C-alpha positions as CSV (number, residue, x, y, z in Angstrom):
1,M,156.0,-2.4,24.5
2,K,152.4,-3.1,23.6
3,E,153.2,-3.7,20.0
4,A,156.0,-6.1,21.0
5,L,153.7,-8.0,23.2
6,S,151.0,-8.3,20.5
7,L,153.6,-9.6,18.0
8,L,154.9,-12.1,20.6
9,M,151.3,-13.2,21.1
10,I,151.0,-14.2,17.5
11,V,154.4,-16.0,17.6
12,G,153.5,-17.8,20.8
13,L,150.2,-18.9,19.3
14,C,151.9,-20.4,16.2
15,G,154.6,-22.0,18.4
16,F,152.2,-23.8,20.7
17,V,150.0,-25.0,17.8
18,L,153.1,-26.5,16.1
19,L,154.0,-28.2,19.3
20,G,150.6,-30.1,19.0
21,Y,148.6,-28.5,21.8
22,P,144.8,-28.3,21.2
23,V,144.0,-25.1,19.4
24,S,141.1,-24.0,21.7
25,F,143.3,-24.3,24.8
26,T,146.2,-22.7,22.9
27,L,144.1,-19.7,22.0
28,A,142.8,-19.2,25.5
29,G,146.0,-20.0,27.3
30,T,148.1,-17.7,25.1
31,A,145.6,-14.9,25.6
32,L,145.7,-15.3,29.4
33,V,149.5,-15.5,29.7
34,F,149.9,-12.3,27.7
35,A,147.1,-10.5,29.5
36,L,148.8,-11.2,32.8
37,A,152.1,-10.1,31.3
38,G,150.5,-6.9,30.0
39,M,148.9,-6.2,33.4
40,A,152.2,-6.8,35.2
41,I,154.0,-4.1,33.2
42,G,151.0,-1.8,33.1
43,V,150.1,-1.9,29.3
44,F,146.9,-4.0,29.5
45,D,143.6,-2.9,31.0
46,P,141.9,-5.8,32.7
47,A,138.5,-4.2,31.8
48,F,138.9,-5.9,28.4
49,L,138.5,-9.3,30.1
50,G,135.3,-8.1,31.7
51,V,133.7,-8.0,28.2
52,L,134.3,-11.7,27.7
53,P,131.0,-12.9,29.3
54,H,129.0,-10.6,27.0
55,R,131.0,-11.9,24.0
56,I,130.2,-15.5,25.0
57,Y,126.5,-14.7,25.5
58,G,126.5,-13.1,22.0
59,V,127.9,-16.2,20.5
60,M,125.5,-18.5,22.2
61,T,122.5,-16.4,21.2
62,N,123.6,-16.0,17.6
63,E,120.9,-17.8,15.6
64,V,123.1,-18.1,12.6
65,L,125.6,-20.3,14.4
66,I,122.9,-22.8,15.3
67,A,123.2,-23.9,11.6
68,I,126.7,-25.3,12.3
69,P,125.6,-28.4,14.3
70,L,122.6,-28.9,12.0
71,F,124.7,-28.9,8.9
72,I,127.2,-31.2,10.6
73,F,124.4,-33.6,11.5
74,M,123.1,-33.5,7.9
75,G,126.6,-34.2,6.5
76,V,127.5,-37.0,8.8
77,M,124.1,-38.7,8.4
78,L,124.5,-38.6,4.6
79,E,128.0,-40.0,4.9
80,R,126.8,-42.9,7.2
81,S,123.8,-43.7,4.9
82,K,126.1,-44.7,2.0
83,V,124.8,-42.0,-0.3
84,A,128.4,-41.1,-1.3
85,E,129.2,-44.7,-2.1
86,E,126.2,-45.1,-4.3
87,L,126.8,-41.8,-6.1
88,L,130.5,-42.6,-6.8
89,D,129.6,-46.1,-8.1
90,T,126.8,-44.9,-10.3
91,M,128.5,-41.9,-11.8
92,G,131.7,-44.0,-12.4
93,Q,129.6,-46.4,-14.5
94,L,127.8,-43.6,-16.2
95,F,131.0,-41.8,-17.4
96,G,133.3,-44.8,-17.3
97,R,133.2,-45.4,-21.0
98,L,134.8,-42.0,-21.6
99,R,138.6,-41.5,-21.3
100,G,139.0,-39.7,-18.1
101,G,135.4,-40.6,-17.2
102,L,136.2,-41.8,-13.7
103,G,138.1,-38.5,-12.9
104,I,135.1,-36.5,-14.2
105,S,132.7,-38.5,-12.1
106,V,134.9,-37.9,-9.0
107,S,134.7,-34.1,-9.7
108,I,130.9,-34.2,-10.1
109,V,130.3,-36.3,-7.0
110,G,132.7,-34.2,-5.1
111,A,130.6,-31.1,-5.9
112,M,127.4,-32.9,-5.0
113,L,128.9,-34.1,-1.7
114,A,130.2,-30.6,-1.0
115,A,126.7,-29.2,-1.5
116,S,125.1,-31.9,0.7
117,T,127.7,-32.4,3.5
118,G,130.1,-29.5,3.6
119,I,132.6,-31.5,5.7
120,V,135.9,-31.6,3.9
121,G,137.7,-34.3,5.9
122,A,134.8,-36.7,5.7
123,T,134.5,-36.1,1.9
124,V,138.2,-36.7,1.2
125,I,138.3,-39.9,3.3
126,T,135.1,-41.3,1.9
127,M,136.1,-40.7,-1.7
128,G,139.6,-42.0,-1.0
129,L,138.3,-45.2,0.4
130,I,135.8,-45.8,-2.4
131,S,137.2,-44.2,-5.6
132,L,141.0,-44.5,-5.3
133,P,141.2,-48.3,-5.3
134,T,138.8,-48.4,-8.3
135,M,140.8,-45.8,-10.3
136,L,144.0,-47.6,-9.6
137,R,142.5,-50.9,-10.6
138,R,141.3,-49.4,-13.9
139,G,144.8,-48.3,-14.8
140,Y,144.7,-44.6,-13.8
141,D,147.9,-42.8,-13.1
142,P,148.2,-42.7,-9.2
143,R,149.1,-39.0,-9.3
144,L,146.1,-38.1,-11.4
145,A,143.8,-40.2,-9.2
146,C,145.1,-38.7,-6.0
147,G,145.0,-35.2,-7.3
148,S,141.4,-35.6,-8.5
149,I,140.1,-37.0,-5.2
150,A,141.9,-34.5,-3.0
151,A,140.8,-31.5,-5.1
152,A,137.2,-32.7,-5.4
153,G,137.1,-33.4,-1.6
154,T,138.0,-29.8,-0.8
155,L,135.1,-28.4,-2.7
156,G,133.1,-28.5,0.6
157,Q,135.0,-25.3,1.6
158,I,133.5,-23.2,-1.2
159,I,130.3,-24.8,-2.5
160,P,127.3,-23.8,-0.4
161,P,125.8,-24.8,2.0
162,S,129.1,-25.0,3.7
163,I,130.0,-24.8,7.4
164,V,133.0,-22.6,6.4
165,L,130.7,-20.2,4.6
166,V,128.3,-20.1,7.6
167,V,131.2,-19.1,9.9
168,L,132.8,-16.8,7.4
169,G,129.5,-15.1,6.6
170,D,129.0,-14.3,10.3
171,Q,132.5,-12.9,10.6
172,I,132.4,-10.9,7.4
173,S,129.1,-9.4,8.6
174,N,130.6,-8.3,11.9
175,A,133.7,-6.9,10.1
176,H,131.6,-5.0,7.6
177,Q,129.5,-3.4,10.4
178,E,132.7,-2.4,12.3
179,A,134.3,-1.0,9.2
180,Q,131.2,1.1,8.4
181,R,131.1,2.4,12.0
182,M,134.7,3.5,11.6
183,L,133.8,5.3,8.4
184,G,130.9,7.1,10.2
185,N,128.0,5.0,8.8
186,F,125.9,3.7,11.7
187,S,123.2,2.1,9.6
188,P,125.1,0.0,7.0
189,E,123.5,-2.4,4.5
190,P,123.6,-5.8,6.2
191,V,125.6,-8.7,4.9
192,S,124.1,-12.2,5.5
193,V,125.2,-15.8,5.2
194,G,122.7,-16.1,2.3
195,D,124.7,-13.3,0.5
196,L,127.9,-15.3,0.9
197,F,126.1,-18.5,-0.2
198,A,124.9,-16.8,-3.4
199,G,128.3,-15.2,-4.0
200,A,130.2,-18.5,-3.7
201,L,127.9,-20.5,-5.9
202,I,129.2,-19.3,-9.3
203,P,133.0,-19.5,-8.4
204,G,132.4,-22.9,-6.9
205,L,130.8,-24.3,-10.0
206,A,133.4,-22.6,-12.2
207,L,136.1,-24.4,-10.1
208,V,134.3,-27.7,-10.7
209,G,134.3,-26.8,-14.5
210,L,138.0,-26.2,-14.4
211,Y,138.6,-29.5,-12.7
212,I,136.6,-31.4,-15.3
213,L,138.3,-29.5,-18.2
214,Y,141.7,-30.5,-16.8
215,Q,140.5,-34.1,-16.7
216,I,139.4,-33.9,-20.3
217,V,142.7,-32.3,-21.5
218,V,144.8,-34.9,-19.6
219,A,142.8,-37.8,-21.1
220,F,143.3,-36.3,-24.6
221,V,147.0,-35.6,-24.2
222,N,148.0,-38.7,-22.3
223,P,145.3,-41.4,-22.8
224,K,147.2,-44.0,-20.8
225,S,146.9,-41.9,-17.6
226,S,143.1,-42.1,-17.6
227,P,141.8,-45.1,-19.6
228,A,138.1,-45.8,-20.3
229,I,136.3,-48.7,-18.8
230,P,135.4,-51.3,-21.5
231,R,131.8,-51.1,-22.7
232,D,130.7,-54.5,-21.4
233,E,132.1,-53.8,-17.9
234,S,130.4,-50.3,-17.6
235,M,127.0,-51.6,-18.8
236,Q,126.8,-54.8,-16.9
237,A,125.0,-53.1,-13.9
238,G,121.7,-53.3,-15.9
239,N,119.3,-50.4,-16.2
240,M,121.6,-47.3,-15.9
241,V,118.7,-44.9,-16.1
242,G,117.1,-46.5,-13.1
243,R,120.4,-46.6,-11.2
244,V,121.1,-42.9,-11.9
245,M,117.7,-41.8,-10.9
246,H,117.9,-43.8,-7.6
247,A,121.4,-42.4,-6.8
248,L,120.8,-38.8,-7.9
249,V,117.2,-37.8,-7.3
250,A,117.1,-37.9,-3.5
251,P,120.4,-36.0,-2.9
252,L,119.5,-33.4,-5.6
253,V,116.1,-32.8,-4.0
254,L,117.8,-32.4,-0.7
255,I,120.4,-29.9,-2.1
256,V,117.8,-27.9,-3.9
257,S,115.5,-27.8,-0.9
258,V,118.3,-26.6,1.4
259,L,120.2,-24.2,-0.9
260,G,117.1,-23.1,-2.9
261,S,115.1,-22.2,0.2
262,I,118.0,-19.9,1.3
263,L,118.6,-18.3,-2.1
264,V,114.9,-17.5,-2.8
265,G,114.4,-16.1,0.7
266,I,112.0,-18.7,2.0
267,A,114.2,-19.7,4.9
268,T,117.2,-18.5,6.8
269,P,120.4,-20.6,6.8
270,T,119.5,-22.0,10.2
271,E,116.0,-22.9,9.2
272,A,117.3,-24.5,5.9
273,A,119.9,-26.5,8.0
274,G,117.0,-27.9,10.0
275,V,115.2,-28.9,6.8
276,G,118.5,-30.5,5.6
277,A,118.9,-32.4,8.9
278,I,115.4,-33.8,8.6
279,G,115.9,-34.6,4.9
280,A,119.1,-36.5,5.6
281,T,117.5,-38.5,8.3
282,L,114.6,-39.4,6.0
283,L,117.0,-40.4,3.3
284,A,119.1,-42.6,5.6
285,G,115.9,-44.2,6.9
286,H,114.8,-44.9,3.4
287,R,118.1,-46.5,2.4
288,L,118.0,-48.9,5.4
289,A,114.5,-50.2,4.5
290,E,113.7,-49.5,0.9
291,G,111.0,-52.2,1.0
292,R,108.9,-50.1,3.4
293,P,109.0,-46.6,1.8
294,V,105.6,-45.3,2.6
295,P,106.4,-43.4,5.9
296,V,109.5,-41.8,4.4
297,Y,107.8,-40.8,1.1
298,A,104.9,-39.4,3.0
299,A,107.2,-37.3,5.3
300,A,109.2,-36.1,2.3
301,V,106.0,-34.9,0.5
302,C,104.8,-33.2,3.7
303,L,108.1,-31.5,4.2
304,I,108.0,-30.1,0.6
305,G,104.4,-29.1,1.2
306,V,105.3,-27.2,4.3
307,V,108.2,-25.4,2.5
308,I,105.9,-24.4,-0.3
309,L,103.0,-23.4,2.0
310,T,105.2,-21.1,4.1
311,S,106.5,-19.4,1.0
312,F,103.1,-18.2,0.1
313,V,101.2,-17.8,3.4
314,D,102.1,-16.0,6.6
315,M,102.0,-18.6,9.3
316,R,102.7,-16.4,12.3
317,V,99.9,-17.1,14.8
318,T,100.8,-14.2,17.1
319,R,99.4,-11.6,14.8
320,T,96.3,-9.6,15.8
321,H,94.5,-10.1,12.5
322,I,94.4,-13.6,10.8
323,T,92.1,-14.3,7.8
324,A,90.0,-17.4,7.4
325,G,92.2,-18.5,4.5
326,E,95.3,-18.2,6.7
327,N,93.6,-20.3,9.4
328,V,92.9,-23.0,6.9
329,A,96.5,-22.9,5.7
330,S,97.7,-23.2,9.3
331,A,95.5,-26.3,9.8
332,I,96.9,-27.8,6.6
333,A,100.4,-27.0,7.9
334,L,99.6,-28.8,11.2
335,L,98.5,-31.9,9.3
336,L,101.7,-31.8,7.2
337,C,103.8,-31.5,10.3
338,L,102.1,-34.6,11.8
339,G,103.0,-36.4,8.5
340,I,106.6,-35.3,8.9
341,L,106.7,-36.5,12.5
342,W,105.3,-39.9,11.4
343,G,107.9,-40.5,8.7
344,L,110.7,-38.9,10.8
345,G,109.9,-41.2,13.7
346,A,110.1,-44.3,11.4
347,A,113.4,-43.1,9.9
348,L,114.9,-42.4,13.4
349,W,113.9,-45.9,14.6
350,R,115.5,-47.5,11.6
351,V,118.8,-45.6,12.0
352,F,118.7,-46.2,15.7
353,R,118.3,-50.0,15.3
354,N,121.2,-49.9,12.8
355,N,123.4,-48.1,15.4
356,T,123.8,-45.3,12.8
357,L,122.1,-42.7,14.9
358,H,124.4,-43.2,17.8
359,Q,127.5,-42.7,15.6
360,V,126.0,-39.6,13.9
361,M,125.1,-38.0,17.2
362,R,128.6,-38.7,18.7
363,T,130.3,-37.2,15.7
364,T,128.0,-34.2,15.5
365,A,128.5,-33.5,19.2
366,R,132.3,-33.9,19.0
367,L,132.7,-31.6,15.9
368,S,130.2,-29.0,17.2
369,T,132.0,-28.9,20.6
370,M,135.3,-28.5,18.9
371,I,134.1,-25.6,16.8
372,F,132.3,-23.7,19.6
373,A,135.3,-24.2,22.0
374,I,137.4,-22.5,19.3
375,I,134.9,-19.8,18.9
376,I,134.9,-18.9,22.6
377,A,138.7,-19.2,22.9
378,A,139.0,-17.0,19.8
379,Q,136.9,-14.3,21.5
380,L,139.3,-14.2,24.5
381,F,142.3,-14.1,22.2
382,S,140.7,-11.2,20.1
383,L,140.0,-9.2,23.3
384,V,143.5,-9.5,24.6
385,F,145.1,-8.8,21.2
386,R,143.0,-5.6,20.9
387,G,143.7,-4.6,24.5
388,L,147.4,-4.8,23.6
389,G,146.9,-2.5,20.6
390,G,147.3,-5.3,18.0
391,D,144.4,-4.2,15.9
392,D,145.8,-0.7,15.6
393,M,149.2,-2.1,14.7
394,V,147.7,-4.2,11.9
395,H,145.6,-1.3,10.7
396,E,148.7,1.0,10.4
397,F,150.7,-1.8,8.8
398,L,148.1,-2.5,6.1
399,I,147.4,1.2,5.4
400,G,151.1,1.9,5.0
401,L,151.8,-0.8,2.5
402,P,152.8,0.3,-1.0
403,G,150.1,-0.3,-3.6
404,G,147.2,0.7,-1.3
405,V,144.3,-1.7,-1.3
406,V,146.0,-4.0,-3.9
407,G,149.1,-4.3,-1.7
408,A,147.1,-4.9,1.5
409,M,144.9,-7.5,-0.2
410,I,148.0,-9.4,-1.5
411,V,149.7,-9.4,1.9
412,V,146.5,-10.6,3.7
413,M,145.9,-13.3,1.1
414,A,149.5,-14.5,1.4
415,L,149.2,-14.5,5.2
416,L,145.9,-16.5,5.2
417,F,147.5,-18.9,2.7
418,V,150.5,-19.6,5.0
419,L,148.3,-19.9,8.1
420,G,146.2,-22.5,6.3
421,F,149.1,-24.9,6.6
422,F,149.1,-24.7,10.4
423,L,145.6,-23.8,11.5
424,D,142.2,-25.2,10.7
425,T,139.9,-23.0,8.6
426,I,137.5,-22.3,11.5
427,E,140.4,-21.2,13.7
428,I,141.7,-18.8,11.0
429,L,138.2,-17.3,10.5
430,F,137.7,-16.5,14.1
431,V,141.3,-15.3,14.8
432,V,142.4,-13.5,11.7
433,V,139.3,-12.2,9.9
434,P,138.1,-10.0,12.8
435,I,141.5,-8.3,12.8
436,V,142.2,-7.8,9.1
437,G,138.5,-7.8,7.8
438,P,137.5,-4.3,9.1
439,V,140.8,-2.8,7.7
440,L,140.3,-4.2,4.2
441,L,136.6,-3.3,4.1
442,Q,137.5,0.3,5.0
443,F,139.2,0.5,1.6
444,G,135.8,0.1,0.0
445,L,136.0,-3.6,-0.9
446,D,132.7,-5.5,-1.4
447,P,132.3,-7.8,1.7
448,V,130.8,-10.6,-0.3
449,W,133.7,-10.6,-2.8
450,L,136.2,-10.4,0.0
451,G,134.5,-13.4,1.8
452,V,134.6,-15.5,-1.4
453,M,138.2,-14.6,-2.0
454,I,139.1,-15.7,1.5
455,A,137.2,-19.0,1.1
456,V,138.9,-19.9,-2.2
457,N,142.3,-18.9,-0.7
458,L,141.8,-21.1,2.3
459,Q,140.6,-24.0,0.1
460,T,143.9,-23.7,-1.9
461,S,146.0,-23.8,1.3
462,F,144.0,-26.8,2.4
463,L,145.2,-28.6,-0.8
464,T,148.8,-27.3,-1.1
465,P,151.9,-29.5,-0.3
466,P,153.6,-30.2,1.9
467,L,151.2,-29.4,4.8
468,G,147.7,-29.3,3.3
469,Y,145.2,-31.0,5.5
470,A,143.5,-32.7,2.6
471,L,146.7,-34.4,1.7
472,F,147.0,-36.0,5.2
473,Y,143.4,-37.1,5.0
474,L,144.0,-38.9,1.7
475,R,147.3,-40.3,2.9
476,S,145.6,-41.9,5.8
477,V,143.3,-44.1,3.6
478,A,145.5,-44.5,0.5
479,P,146.7,-48.1,-0.3
480,P,150.4,-48.9,0.3
481,E,151.3,-48.7,-3.4
482,V,150.4,-45.0,-3.4
483,T,153.3,-42.9,-2.1
484,T,153.2,-39.5,-0.5
485,M,155.0,-38.1,-3.5
486,H,152.2,-39.4,-5.8
487,I,149.8,-37.3,-3.7
488,Y,152.0,-34.2,-3.7
489,R,152.7,-34.3,-7.4
490,G,149.1,-35.1,-8.2
491,V,147.6,-32.1,-6.5
492,V,150.0,-29.5,-8.0
493,P,147.9,-29.0,-11.2
494,F,144.8,-28.6,-9.1
495,V,146.5,-26.0,-6.9
496,A,147.4,-24.1,-10.0
497,L,143.7,-24.2,-11.1
498,Q,142.8,-22.9,-7.6
499,L,145.2,-20.0,-8.0
500,L,143.9,-19.3,-11.5
501,M,140.4,-19.1,-10.0
502,L,141.7,-16.6,-7.4
503,V,143.2,-14.4,-10.2
504,I,139.9,-14.6,-12.2
505,L,137.9,-13.6,-9.1
506,A,140.3,-10.7,-8.5
507,L,140.0,-9.5,-12.1
508,F,136.2,-10.1,-12.3
509,P,134.6,-9.5,-8.9
510,A,131.2,-9.7,-10.5
511,M,131.5,-13.5,-10.4
512,A,130.9,-13.2,-6.7
513,T,128.8,-10.0,-6.5
514,W,126.3,-10.5,-9.4
515,L,124.2,-13.3,-8.1
516,P,123.6,-11.8,-4.6
517,K,122.5,-8.6,-6.1
518,V,120.1,-10.4,-8.5
519,I,118.6,-12.6,-5.7
520,F,118.6,-10.2,-2.8
521,G,118.6,-6.8,-4.5
């Protein structure tokens, strides 16, 4: 009876989601209904519900999850400050003289936006509004244009720093610890979000390379599908070097500061997200008043100085013994912080007067609230599912599959792929990964490799017709002459490239495991 209830619980969840109810309410409501049903027939212990306050407290005090609203703020601020628009325009002019150049520029800019925003929906919509009309006007095949934009927009799922990777890293870490406890190891090696960032970097860049290679092959085989921009049109913007530097330097510095500080161990993901939020605000303030750059430039230099200083000097003031040199370094750091406050205040005032800050704060609050509501509801769903014996049922099912770890991995990947049509990535990570993750990790799989495989798989389902979320985002901003079938047919080759990357990762796990071992030992 317990197993039947746990199965019905999954079916009920999918049914309510398909009916259009909000996912957070669906998760919590389904859990409560089946908890009451289980108590009524005597197969559910209400003590499981007593653990919920402790679970919620654990979520709210989890420092890693603080990075979520900070990364959202960073991404939305960069989106509102027209950084994406300038990048797309400049890169289009830079590569436009090549056949397939606009498609290549879309892939490159998609990777950069992924590394600076990490918000898939915003990236797809922004690139669809800016690039799609330009590509169609230049004679691009609508299918190729739509496929390029949708695929590049989903790179925010896999290229760090990504909100998905932050959540997945936390869940994989918990699943790894639980799996090790089941195996009798009560002091396992920790798995951090930084490990997952490092593990996803090479596969993410390899995926960008596959996209660009496909654009080049299509341009060679079918030149009419992706024509070049005439030389006089592509060069009429004037000094291309200056335009490229203006468009690329600031975002690249921000990306390197955020991602680099995590990978070299200077900052935790949460601290790096704070740096990113400040950097995005400074960049937005600079874009709004480029004629008065001194406060922003001073703050940017001070911010870089603080990052460098903290990487070489211990700044903790609560220690019992502090040397004279460390006192001097602390005084310098205080002056640098004052410089940051000066420039940040000027930037905030500019984005406030432009009404940008209000929009950014509202969007950040809305998205963060949605994510944390899902997190809390997923905790309740997980408790009830475990109380009904669902985790034991899943464990026995995966262990009993033919093919051992390979069979279990294929079934889980297929399940996640299908669920990606109906549920958002965050929902899948908090509902499914805590259930199947410990079972798979008990087979001896590397947690970083497993996390990257899950991320690439969910990115693929995000792009796959007919229900991929990215397709609906692009459809909402596409011009009338672009049909839904254009979008569906255009993304098929890119879905094949995604599946190819999954196969490559499965055959060569070192793509995901090598860099974390090199960086973090």
